[in-house]
N, C-alpha and C positions, 0 to 999 in steps of 0.2 A: 889376688892379695886380700889378706883379711884384715878387718877393721879393728886397729887397737883400742877403740874405744866401747866396743861391744860389750866386753864382760861389765863396764862401768854402767852403760845404758841397761843391761839385764839387772844389775843391782839395783839400780835406782827404781825401776819399774817394780821388782819384787818389793823394795821396801814401801814404796807409794800405795801398792795393793796391800800389805801389811798394815801400814798407817790407816786406810780406808776402812779393812775390816775391824779393827779396833775402834774406830770413831763409830761404826756402825754399831758394834756390840755395846759400846758405851751409851749411845742414843738409844738403844733398846732398853737396856737396862734402867736408863733414866726415867721412860715412858713406859715402863712395865706396867703399871695399874691402869693406864690410860689404855693400853694395848688389850689387857683382861676385859675392859668395860667394852670395848668393842668387838671383841672376839664372838659373843654371842650372835650380836647381827650380822658378822661375816660368815660364821657357821650357819646360820639361818638360811641365808641367800646361797652359799654354796649348794647346801643338801636338798633344798626345797625349789631351787630356782635353776643353778645350773648343773646339777646333774640330771635332773629329768630332761633338760634340752637334748639329751641322748635319743629321746624318743621321738624326736622329729623325724628320725628314719623310717618309722612308721608311715610316715605319709607318702612314701615312695615304693613301699611294699605292699602287697597283697597279705596284710598281715593275718595271720593265724596263730592264736595262742598257744595251741598246741605244738606247734614248729617253733616259736619264739621269734626274736627280732632277725636274726642273721640269717635264719634256715627259711624264712618266708620268701615268696617269690618276688623279685625286682620287677616293679610295673612303671617305674618312672612318673611322668606326671600325669598319669592316667585320672589320679582323683581330682587334681585340680583342673582339668578339663572338664570332668564329670560335673563339677560344681558350676562351671561357668556356663556349661549349657544346660543347667537346670533353670526351666523357667522361673522358680521361684527363688533364685538367687539374689537377682538383683531386687527383689522387693524386700528380701530379708537385709540386705546390706543398706539400703535406704531407710528401714525403719532403725536399723543401729546408728546409721549416721545422725539421724534426725533426733533421736532421743539424745546423743550426744551434744549434737547442736543446743538443743533446747536447755540441756544441764549446764553450760557454759553461759548462755545468754542470760538466763535466769537464776541459775545457782553461783555462777563465780562472782557478779558484783554484789549478791546479798551479804555475805561476810563483811565486806569491805565496808557497806553503808552500815552495817551494825556496829563494826566498830569505830567508824566515826562518829556515830549518835551516843555511843558510849562512852567515847572520849570528850565529849561536849558536856556529860552530865557532871555536875558539881557535888550532889548528894551521893557520899561516897556509900552509905548503907542502901540506899535505891539501885546504885549503880552494881553493886554484887549481887542483890537479889535478883536483877534482870539477868545478868550475867549466869547465874546459877540455874536459873529457868531454862534459858536458852541452850545452855550444855545439856540439860538432862536427856533431850530426845536422842542425841548421839549413842547413848548407852542403853537404849532399848533395841531389843532383839528385833530382827528383820521379820521374823516370823509374828512378833507381836504388833509392829507397825502395820504388817499387811491385814492383820486381823481387825486392828483399829479403823484401818482406811475401809474395809469391807463393812464393818458394824456402821460406820458414820454415812456410808452412802448406800445403805440397803434401801430398796424401794419401797418397802414396807414399814419399817421401823427406824430408818436412819435418820439423824439429825439434820442432815442437810435437806431431805426431804420433806421432813416435817416442815421446817423453815418456807421450802417452796409452796408445799401446800397450804401454808397458812396465809400466803398473798395470793391464793386462788389460782394456781397453776397444778398440772399434774404433774405427778412423781416422775422421775427420770431413772431408769435404769442405768446407771452410769457405768458398772461394771459389765454389761452385756453388749455396750455399744463401743465399736472400734474408735469412734471418733473421739473418743473421753479419755480414752487410755493416757497417752501422752500428758497430757494436763494432769492428769491426776498421779502419775509417776513422777513427774518433775515437781510439783507441788509436794509431794510427800519427803523427796529427796531434799527439797530446800528446807522446809522443816526441821528436817531430823539433822541435816548438818550445818546449818546458817552460825548456830552459837559457837559449835566446836572448830569452824573454819575461822572463825573471826579471831580466835585466841594468838594466831601468826600475826595477824595485824595489829593486834593490841600490843604485842610484844614489839613490833617494830615501831610503832608510835611512842612507847616508852623509850628508845633509843634517840627520839629527836631532842636536840638541845633546847632545853626552856628558854635560854637566854635569847633564842632567835623569835621566839613570842613577844617577850618581854621588849626587845628591839622594835618589832613590829608594831605593838600597842603604842609603843612611845611616838612613833611615825604616824598613829592614826588609823591604821588597820583595823577594822572590825573583825569580829569571830569568825566572818563568811569569808573574808578576803585571807585570812590566816590559813583558814583551812585550803583553799585554793593554791596559795605561793608557798606554805610551807609543809602543812601536813601532807597533802598528796605527794609532793615531790619527796618527802621522806619516806613514803609508802611505794614510792616507784619501783625500786628493785625487788621488793617481796612481791609485788603486783605481777612484776614480768616474770619473775622464777615459776611462780605458782600457776599464771597463765601456761606456761610453757609445759609444766607438768600436765597440766589439765587438757591441753590439746593432744597432748600423747595419750591420754587415759580417755579419749573422747568415745572412741569405739570400744572401749572394755567395760561395758556397761555390767553392772551387777546382775550375776544370775537369778540370785535368791528372790529379790522383791519382784522382777518380771515374771518369773515362774509361778508365784503365789498369786500375784494378781491377774495374770493373764488366762485367758480359756480359749477354746476354739473359735467363740463368736467374735473375739477381739484380735485374732492371729493376723488380721489385715494390716494392723499397726503394732502389735504387741510381738510379734514373732522376731527375736532379734538372732544373732549369730550365736551366743551362748546357749540360748533355749533349743536353737536348732543343732546345735553339735550335741548338745544332750540327748534330744530325742534319736539323732541318727548314730552318733558314735557309741552310748550306753544303752539305751533302749533296744534300738535296733541291732547293736553289736557290730556295725561297719567302723572299727576303730581308725583304719586308715582313711577313709573318707572324713569323720570328724578331725583327725590331727591334722589333714590338709588344710581344711577350711579354717582351723585356729592359727596354724602358721602363717597363712594368707594375711590373716587380720593382724596379726603381730609384725608382719613386715610393713602393713599399712601405719600401724602406729608408730614404726621406729622412723618411716617417713614423714609422719605430721611432726614429730620430736624434733628431728635435726631441721625440717623446713621452719618450723617456728622458732628454732633457736637461732638460725641463721638470718631471718628478717629482724628479730629483735636486736641481734649484734647489729646489724645493719643500721636500723632506725633508733635505737634507744643506747646502745653500747652496755647494755645489760643483759646477759646470757648466761646459760648453765655452764658454758666452755668457751 
């Protein structure tokens, strides 16, 4: 027996979809300028981040540039097994992981501390001068920074070694000793990014209600207590989100600076995933092997982000999702 209300229900569903469609078009028309603003970013990520993901298939094939992606021989997990059986693989992973950990330990708190110090300054002109000076290194090319580091640490005419010799010690060939590489790299990263990274925290500080400071001052709280009980809690959401993102990028060490500062004498501590992939994948032409290594490290980064987000949500109620 047919349902007498079926035509009415179908008509209502059609009307509901029509209303939703009109509402969506109205919303798009209302926000068209905002959508135009975000369009370049969406296109950038789609063209340069998502479309290249098709190249992942290269890691499962014995890729031949003359045959192309689809006609190259399928070899499965061959190159992943090859990487894990490589005696150098664990050293490369360790170097990458340690550089990432040191960057978080020393590089992540530095912008927070700088932002807190700048926030306590009452002389506006001095504050602006310090901010400008701290921002400038971020805009210096990586090549220039590496050249500056090389000149400062030169064993013959470098400023650092001149100071060392002034105090009666022998000069140190910093860039030829593997034990110094991590300290040099992390220090240069902190110097280059501390000012730029503080911008986000200064913006978060400007969003804290000034009446909280006034009320605490009336209650007798000094500036130290105000920082502990008002400023830091106000920064917590920004700190947590940026920490999660930094953990996700922990093993995504920049290729350029490591490549420019490293040499065969320091590969013991300086050889990381990105430089190894460059030598194996591009210089030696083993594209499948290089892609497999890069994909493996991308999966590890994803696991780090998801784990950090999970624990952050459980412990602080702040998370990316």
